[in-house]
C-alpha positions as CSV (number, residue, x, y, z in Angstrom):
1,M,-19.1,-33.4,-29.9
2,M,-17.0,-32.6,-26.8
3,G,-19.0,-31.2,-23.8
4,V,-18.2,-28.3,-21.6
5,R,-14.9,-29.1,-19.9
6,L,-14.2,-25.8,-18.1
7,S,-16.7,-23.3,-16.8
8,V,-15.7,-19.9,-15.3
9,A,-18.1,-18.7,-12.6
10,I,-18.1,-15.0,-11.5
11,A,-20.4,-12.9,-9.4
12,T,-20.4,-9.1,-10.1
13,F,-21.8,-5.8,-8.9
14,N,-20.7,-2.6,-10.6
15,E,-17.4,-4.1,-11.8
16,E,-17.1,-2.3,-15.2
17,K,-13.5,-1.3,-14.3
18,N,-12.5,-4.9,-13.6
19,I,-14.6,-7.4,-15.5
20,G,-13.1,-6.8,-18.9
21,E,-9.5,-7.6,-17.9
22,C,-10.7,-10.5,-15.8
23,L,-12.6,-12.1,-18.8
24,E,-9.7,-11.2,-21.1
25,S,-7.5,-13.4,-19.0
26,V,-9.8,-16.5,-19.5
27,K,-11.3,-15.9,-22.9
28,D,-9.1,-18.6,-24.5
29,L,-9.3,-20.9,-21.5
30,A,-13.0,-21.2,-20.7
31,D,-15.6,-23.3,-22.6
32,E,-18.3,-21.4,-20.7
33,I,-18.5,-18.2,-18.7
34,V,-21.3,-17.7,-16.2
35,V,-21.8,-14.3,-14.6
36,V,-24.4,-13.7,-11.9
37,D,-24.8,-9.9,-11.6
38,G,-26.4,-8.2,-8.6
39,S,-28.3,-5.6,-10.8
40,S,-25.3,-3.4,-11.6
41,T,-26.0,0.2,-12.6
42,D,-22.9,0.5,-14.7
43,K,-21.7,-1.3,-17.9
44,T,-20.7,-4.6,-16.2
45,V,-23.4,-6.7,-17.9
46,E,-22.8,-5.2,-21.3
47,I,-19.0,-5.9,-21.0
48,A,-19.6,-9.4,-19.8
49,R,-21.9,-10.2,-22.7
50,K,-19.3,-8.9,-25.2
51,Y,-17.1,-11.8,-24.0
52,G,-19.9,-14.3,-24.6
53,A,-20.8,-14.7,-21.0
54,K,-24.1,-16.2,-19.9
55,V,-25.3,-13.4,-17.6
56,I,-28.0,-13.8,-15.0
57,V,-29.2,-10.6,-13.4
58,T,-30.5,-10.9,-9.8
59,N,-30.5,-8.9,-6.5
60,N,-27.3,-8.0,-4.6
61,P,-27.3,-9.7,-1.2
62,P,-25.0,-8.4,1.6
63,I,-23.2,-11.8,1.7
64,F,-21.8,-11.8,-1.8
65,H,-21.1,-15.5,-1.7
66,I,-24.7,-16.2,-2.3
67,N,-24.4,-14.9,-5.9
68,K,-21.0,-16.7,-6.3
69,Q,-22.8,-20.0,-5.4
70,K,-25.6,-19.2,-7.8
71,A,-23.0,-18.8,-10.6
72,I,-21.4,-22.1,-9.6
73,D,-24.7,-23.8,-9.6
74,K,-25.4,-22.7,-13.2
75,C,-22.1,-24.0,-14.6
76,R,-22.2,-27.1,-16.8
77,G,-18.5,-27.8,-17.0
78,D,-16.8,-30.9,-15.7
79,W,-14.4,-28.4,-14.0
80,I,-15.2,-25.0,-12.5
81,L,-12.9,-22.0,-12.0
82,Q,-14.5,-19.5,-9.7
83,L,-13.1,-16.0,-10.0
84,D,-13.8,-12.5,-8.6
85,A,-13.9,-9.7,-11.1
86,D,-10.8,-8.1,-9.6
87,E,-8.7,-11.2,-10.3
88,R,-6.6,-12.2,-13.4
89,V,-5.5,-15.6,-14.5
90,T,-1.8,-15.6,-15.4
91,P,-0.7,-17.5,-18.6
92,E,1.2,-20.0,-16.4
93,L,-1.9,-20.7,-14.4
94,A,-4.0,-21.1,-17.6
95,E,-1.6,-23.7,-18.9
96,E,-1.6,-25.6,-15.6
97,L,-5.4,-25.7,-15.5
98,K,-5.5,-27.1,-19.1
99,S,-2.9,-29.8,-18.0
100,V,-5.1,-30.8,-15.0
101,I,-8.2,-31.0,-17.2
102,R,-6.4,-33.2,-19.8
103,N,-4.7,-35.4,-17.2
104,P,-6.8,-35.3,-14.0
105,Q,-5.6,-37.0,-10.8
106,S,-8.6,-39.0,-9.9
107,E,-8.1,-38.6,-6.1
108,I,-8.0,-34.8,-6.2
109,N,-11.3,-33.0,-6.6
110,S,-10.3,-29.4,-5.9
111,Y,-7.2,-27.2,-5.9
112,F,-5.8,-24.3,-4.0
113,I,-4.4,-21.5,-6.2
114,P,-1.7,-19.2,-4.8
115,R,-2.8,-15.5,-5.1
116,K,-0.7,-12.4,-5.3
117,N,-2.4,-9.3,-3.7
118,Y,-1.7,-5.8,-4.9
119,F,-1.9,-3.0,-2.2
120,L,-0.8,0.6,-2.1
121,G,1.3,0.3,-5.2
122,R,3.1,-3.0,-4.6
123,W,2.6,-6.8,-4.4
124,L,2.5,-7.9,-0.8
125,K,5.1,-10.7,-0.4
126,K,4.6,-11.1,3.3
127,T,2.0,-9.7,5.8
128,G,0.2,-13.0,5.7
129,Q,-0.9,-12.2,2.1
130,Y,1.3,-14.6,0.2
131,P,0.8,-17.2,-1.1
132,D,-2.8,-16.6,0.1
133,G,-4.1,-19.9,-1.2
134,V,-7.7,-20.0,-2.3
135,I,-9.8,-23.0,-3.4
136,R,-11.1,-21.8,-6.8
137,F,-10.6,-24.8,-9.2
138,F,-12.7,-27.9,-8.6
139,K,-14.7,-30.7,-10.2
140,R,-18.4,-29.8,-10.5
141,G,-20.3,-30.7,-7.4
142,K,-17.2,-31.3,-5.3
143,A,-16.9,-27.8,-3.7
144,W,-19.3,-25.2,-2.6
145,L,-19.8,-22.0,-0.5
146,P,-21.9,-22.2,2.7
147,C,-23.1,-18.6,2.1
148,K,-23.2,-17.8,5.9
149,S,-20.3,-15.4,6.3
150,V,-18.4,-12.8,4.1
151,H,-15.0,-14.4,4.9
152,E,-15.9,-18.1,4.7
153,Q,-13.9,-20.6,2.7
154,M,-15.0,-23.2,0.2
155,E,-16.2,-26.5,1.6
156,V,-14.9,-29.5,-0.3
157,E,-15.5,-33.2,-0.8
158,G,-12.4,-35.3,-1.2
159,K,-8.7,-34.5,-1.5
160,V,-7.4,-31.0,-2.2
161,G,-4.2,-30.2,-4.1
162,W,-2.1,-27.1,-4.8
163,L,-1.3,-25.5,-8.2
164,K,1.8,-23.4,-8.8
165,G,0.5,-20.8,-11.2
166,H,-0.8,-17.5,-9.7
167,L,-4.0,-15.5,-9.6
168,L,-3.3,-11.8,-9.6
169,H,-5.6,-9.9,-7.2
170,F,-6.3,-6.2,-7.4
171,P,-8.9,-5.7,-4.6
172,Y,-8.1,-2.1,-3.8
173,P,-7.4,0.3,-6.7
174,S,-7.2,3.1,-4.1
175,F,-7.0,3.4,-0.4
176,S,-10.5,5.0,-0.5
177,E,-11.8,1.7,-2.0
178,Y,-10.0,-0.2,0.7
179,L,-11.9,1.9,3.3
180,K,-15.2,1.4,1.5
181,K,-14.8,-2.4,1.5
182,S,-13.6,-2.4,5.1
183,N,-16.7,-0.4,6.1
184,R,-18.9,-3.0,4.5
185,Y,-17.1,-5.9,6.1
186,T,-17.2,-4.4,9.6
187,T,-20.9,-3.7,9.3
188,L,-21.5,-7.3,8.3
189,A,-19.4,-8.5,11.2
190,A,-21.4,-6.3,13.6
191,Q,-24.7,-7.7,12.3
192,E,-23.4,-11.2,12.8
193,M,-22.6,-10.4,16.4
194,L,-26.1,-9.0,16.9
195,E,-27.7,-12.0,15.3
196,K,-25.8,-14.3,17.7
197,G,-27.6,-12.7,20.6
198,N,-24.5,-11.1,22.1
199,K,-24.7,-8.1,24.4
200,P,-22.1,-5.3,24.3
201,S,-20.0,-4.5,27.3
202,F,-16.7,-2.7,28.2
203,L,-15.1,-6.2,28.6
204,G,-16.2,-7.1,25.1
205,Y,-14.7,-3.8,23.7
206,F,-11.4,-4.4,25.5
207,L,-11.3,-8.0,24.0
208,A,-11.9,-6.4,20.6
209,E,-8.9,-4.1,21.3
210,W,-6.8,-7.1,22.3
211,R,-7.7,-8.9,19.1
212,A,-6.8,-5.7,17.2
213,I,-3.3,-5.6,18.8
214,K,-2.9,-9.4,18.3
215,T,-3.8,-9.2,14.6
216,F,-1.4,-6.3,14.0
217,L,1.5,-8.1,15.7
218,L,0.7,-11.3,13.9
219,L,0.7,-9.7,10.5
220,F,3.5,-7.1,11.0
221,I,5.9,-9.1,13.1
222,R,5.2,-12.9,12.9
223,H,4.3,-12.7,9.2
224,K,7.0,-10.2,8.5
225,G,4.8,-7.4,7.3
226,F,7.7,-5.0,8.0
227,L,9.4,-6.5,4.9
228,D,6.5,-5.1,2.8
229,G,7.4,-1.6,4.0
230,F,4.7,1.1,4.4
231,P,2.0,-1.0,2.6
232,G,2.7,-3.9,5.0
233,F,2.4,-1.5,8.0
234,V,-0.9,0.0,6.8
235,F,-2.4,-3.4,5.9
236,S,-1.4,-4.8,9.3
237,L,-2.8,-1.8,11.2
238,Y,-6.1,-1.6,9.5
239,S,-6.6,-5.4,9.7
240,G,-6.3,-5.0,13.4
241,L,-8.7,-1.9,13.5
242,H,-11.3,-4.1,11.8
243,H,-12.1,-5.7,15.2
244,I,-12.5,-2.4,17.0
245,S,-14.7,-0.8,14.2
246,A,-16.9,-3.9,14.0
247,Y,-17.4,-3.9,17.8
248,I,-18.3,-0.2,17.9
249,K,-20.8,-0.8,15.1
250,F,-22.2,-3.8,17.0
251,W,-22.6,-1.6,20.1
252,E,-24.5,1.0,18.1
253,L,-26.7,-1.6,16.4
254,Y,-27.6,-3.2,19.7
255,Y,-28.7,0.0,21.3
256,Q,-30.6,1.1,18.2
257,K,-32.5,-2.1,18.4
258,R,-33.1,-1.7,22.1
259,K,-34.4,1.8,21.5
260,I,-36.9,0.4,19.1
261,D,-37.9,-2.3,21.5
262,I,-38.2,0.1,24.4
263,K,-40.4,2.4,22.3
264,K,-42.7,-0.5,21.4
265,D,-43.0,-1.4,25.1
266,W,-44.1,2.2,25.9
267,E,-46.7,2.3,23.1
């Protein structure tokens, strides 16, 4: 009897609007689907189980990669495809994955997959958002997430290749959802600055402003975000504003903590 050749690993939290289409795109591809759910309050778990997924319910840590790695660790397949619930595997990519599994190149342990990102009603073809290569397909035990930062990349052992088929990514169904995620990311960035022992200052704020301008110019001019029209402008602008928002939140967190410390000193 043939063992598990391909496992799909997914971490979820309140993804009932996405998880069905994600699993539909891999139902004929995966030998095993492992979902680690952060105690969703919607129908995410119910939908995942309808697709035959092995669902593990746990807590929902701020760094979501912790649950992604838990899902990876539970996979039994020779190969693992790690997905987010807002991603879809195209038929072309599915065929390419099958081909690699049937005829693996022994020196390549993991693969970048090019990803198309949907934002404000269009696919971003520039703005630094294409091909947006992400390491998501790898031999079991040859790639992992450090689980230290929200924007970290996979760490790998051995050579890395590139696939041609695409992942379709629908991270922001509305601009409100974009702002909600941005708010979460800037809060995490502020907490990281606080944990490093940094102290806020006007110089630090001006450096954050410079990083914001630099990011905007990098995405909109160097990476030709202007060719993506208004969505490219908005994505470039708010990617830059991330640095300013994170620094202001860091300033606030620092002095909230100082207020608590000062109060303790007085008591």
